[in-house]
N, C-alpha and C positions, 0 to 999 in steps of 0.2 A: 662316329658317335661318342667315343671318349674323348677326355680332354687332352691337349697336345701334350706328347711324352717329352717335355722341355729337357729332361735330365738324360734319357736315352738317347735323343736326337742330338744331344750336344747344343741345345738352342740357348747359350749362357745369357744372351741380351735379350731373350723373347720377353721377359717381364719389364724391362726397360723401354721396349718399344710398344708393347701392349699394355694399356693401363687397366682394362676390364676382360679377362680371359672369359670365354663362353664355350660351351659344348652342348650336344644334343642330350647326353645323359643328364646334365644339370637341368636342362629345360623340362624333360620328362619328369623328373623329381619334382619340381616345382608344379607342374601340371597335376601330378598326382597328391600332392601334400594336402593334408587334411587338419594341419595344426595352425591356420592362418597365416603361414609362411609362403604360401604358393602365389599364383598369378590371381590378380584381381579381376582382369579383362582380357581379351584376346589381343588387344593392341600390345600389351606388354609381352606377349609370346611372339608377336611379329617382330617387336623391336630386338628381342634376344636372337632370333633365328638370324635376322639381318646382321647382327652384331658378329656372328660367327664369320660369315662370308667377309665382312669388312675387316676382322682381324687377319683373317689369311692373306687378304689383298694388301693391307697395310705391312704385315710383316715380310711378305714377298712382293716388295715395291716395283720390281722389274715387271713392266706390263707385258712382257713377252715369257716370263716364267711361267711354266705348266701350272703350277699351284695358283698363281695370280690369274692366269687365263681360265682356269675350271671355276674358281670362286666367283670370278665376276660373271661367268656364264651361269652358274646355278643363282646367282643374286637376281640376274634378270629374269629367269624363269620364275622364281619364288615371287618377284615384285608382279609379274603378269598374274600369276595365280591369286595374290592379294588384290589386286584390283579387281578381278572377278568376284572375289568374296566379300570385298568392301561393302557393297548395298546391303548384303545380309547382315555384316557386323553393325552397319548403322541402324537397320531396323531392329536388331537385338538391343542396342544400346538405348535406342528411343524407348522400346518397350519396358527395359529394366528402369530406366528413369522415371517412366509412368508409374510403374509399380512402387518405386521408392517415394514418388510424390504422394501418391495415394496412400500409402502407409503412413507417411508423415502427416497427411491430412487426417487420416483416422485417428491417429495418436492425439493430435491436436483437438479433434472433435471431442475425443474421449476425456481429454482434460478439461475442456470447456464444460462438458456435461457435469464432470466432477466437481469443479468449481461453483457451477451453478447450483448444484444440489447443497454444496456447502454454504452458500450465500443465502439459500432459501431456509436451510435449517438454521442458520445463524439468526436470519431476521425473525423466524418464528420463535426462537429462544429469546431473543430482544423483546419481542412482542409480549411474551409471557412475563418477562422480568418487569416491563412496564406496567402490566396488568396487576402484577404483585405489588409493586410500588404503590400504585393508586390505591390499591385495597388496603396497604398498611397505612398510608397516609389518612385513608377515611377512619381506620380504626383508631389510630392515634388521636385523630380530632374528636372522636366520639367519646374517648377515655378522658379529655381535659375536662376538668371540673369548671362549673360556670364561675365566673369572677364576680366577687361581691361588689355592691354598690360603692363600699369604702375603697376597695381596690381600683375600681374605676375612677374615683375622684383623684386617688393617689397618682394614677397613670397619667389622668388629664393634666395635673399640676407639674408633673415631671416633664412632659412633653413640652411646655412653654419653656423649660430652662435649657433646651438642647441648642446646640451651634446651628448656624445656618445650614451646614453640611449635613450634620446628624439628623437635623429636622427633616430634610429633604429624603434622607435613607429611612426614616420612620414612616414618612408619608408613602413612600414606595412599597414598604412592607404592607400597608393597608390597601394599596392598590393592586398589589400581586393577588390577594385574596378576596378582593371586592372589585370586579372590573367597573362597576358604574360609579366608582369614586375617581373624580378627576382632580388630582393635586397639582398639575401643572396649569391649570387656568387661574385667572386673575383672583377670583374668589375662592378660597378655600373653606368647604364646609364639613367639618370632621364630627359626624355624630357617634360618639363612642359607643351608645348602646345599640347603634345598627350594626355593630361589627361583630363577626363570630369570636367565640371564646378562643379558638385557635389563634385568630389574628391579635386578640387582646394579650393573650399570654406570650405570644412571640414578640409583641411590642414591648411587652413589660421588661423581657429578658434584655432585649436590645437596648432600651433606654437606661437601664440600670448599669450596664456596661459602658454606654456612651457617656453617661454623667460621671462615672468614675475615672474614665480617661480624660475628660473635659477638667475635673477637679485638680488632676495631677499636671496638666499643662495650660493651666489658665493663665499663668503669668507669661506663657510664650504668644498667646494671641495677640494679633495686631490687625484687626480688621479695619478696612477703610470705610470711607463715609457711605458709600453706597451698600456696602454689604450691611452696616448697621441697621441703614434705613429699611432695606429689604427685610432683614431679620426682624426688626420691630414689627413691620407691617404683618409679617407671617404669623408671629407670635400673638399679635391681636387678633387676627383672624382666628387662630387656633382657641385662644382664650373665649373669645366670643362663642365659637360652636361649643365648647364645653360648657360654657354658662347656658347656652340654649338647652343643651342636654340635660344639665343638672334642674333647670327649670321645668322640662317636661316631666322629668323622673319625681319632681317635688308635687306636680299637680297629680300624677298618677297615684302617688301615696296618699294624698290629701282626699282622694274620692274612695279610698278604700275603707 
C-alpha cells in the first residue's frame, strides 16, 4: 500500500530506473480528493494501478525474480477484472457524455433565448425611436413658417445659378419630400408653389451654402461642352417652370 521505501531498502538507483513512482496510498488519496486534484474518470485509476505493477516488473527486470513474477501475476488478474468491468465503464462514459452534451445544449439554448429576447427588446426600442423621430420631424415641419411670395421668387432665381452638380442635389431634395416629382426625366417641371414649406426652407439653406461655395471656387471650374449644354438645358427648364409658377401666382392675385 505504501510507497516503496527507497532509502530503507537501499534502492539507490530506483529513481533512475523508475520515471513515475506510484503506490496504492497515492491512488486512494487521489480518489478521495475533493479539491479538483483527484481522478477525472475510472480510466485514470486503471492506468495508475497498472503502473504500480509495471514499475515493480521494470525495477526487478529478471523475469524469474519473485517480485517480478508476483507483479506480473497480479497485473494479469487485474487486467482480467478490468476487461469484465470495461462494458460498465463504457456505458458510464457514454451516459456522462450524454449528460455533458445535454448540459451544453441547455446552456446554448438558454443563451439563444437570452439573445433572442435582447434582439426583440432592441428591435422594440429602435421602433420606438423611429416613431419618435417621425413625430419630431412632423413637429418641426409644422413649426416652419410659411415662405413668402418674395422668398419663393428669390429661391427660384437662386436655383438657376447653381452648378450642374448642385442643381441635381437641389432637385433630389425636392424629390425626397415629394415622391411625385420626377427630376430624372427629360422634362423637369418644378412648381415651387406645389412644394411644402419644409422642402422650400431646406432648399433655401442648401442653395445659399452651395452658391457661397461656388463663388469661392468659380475660377477653378472647367466644365466640358456637354456639361455646359446639359446645364443650360436644365436651367432653361427650371426657369420655365418658375416662370409658369409666377404666372399662376399673378393670375391668382389678380382675381382677388
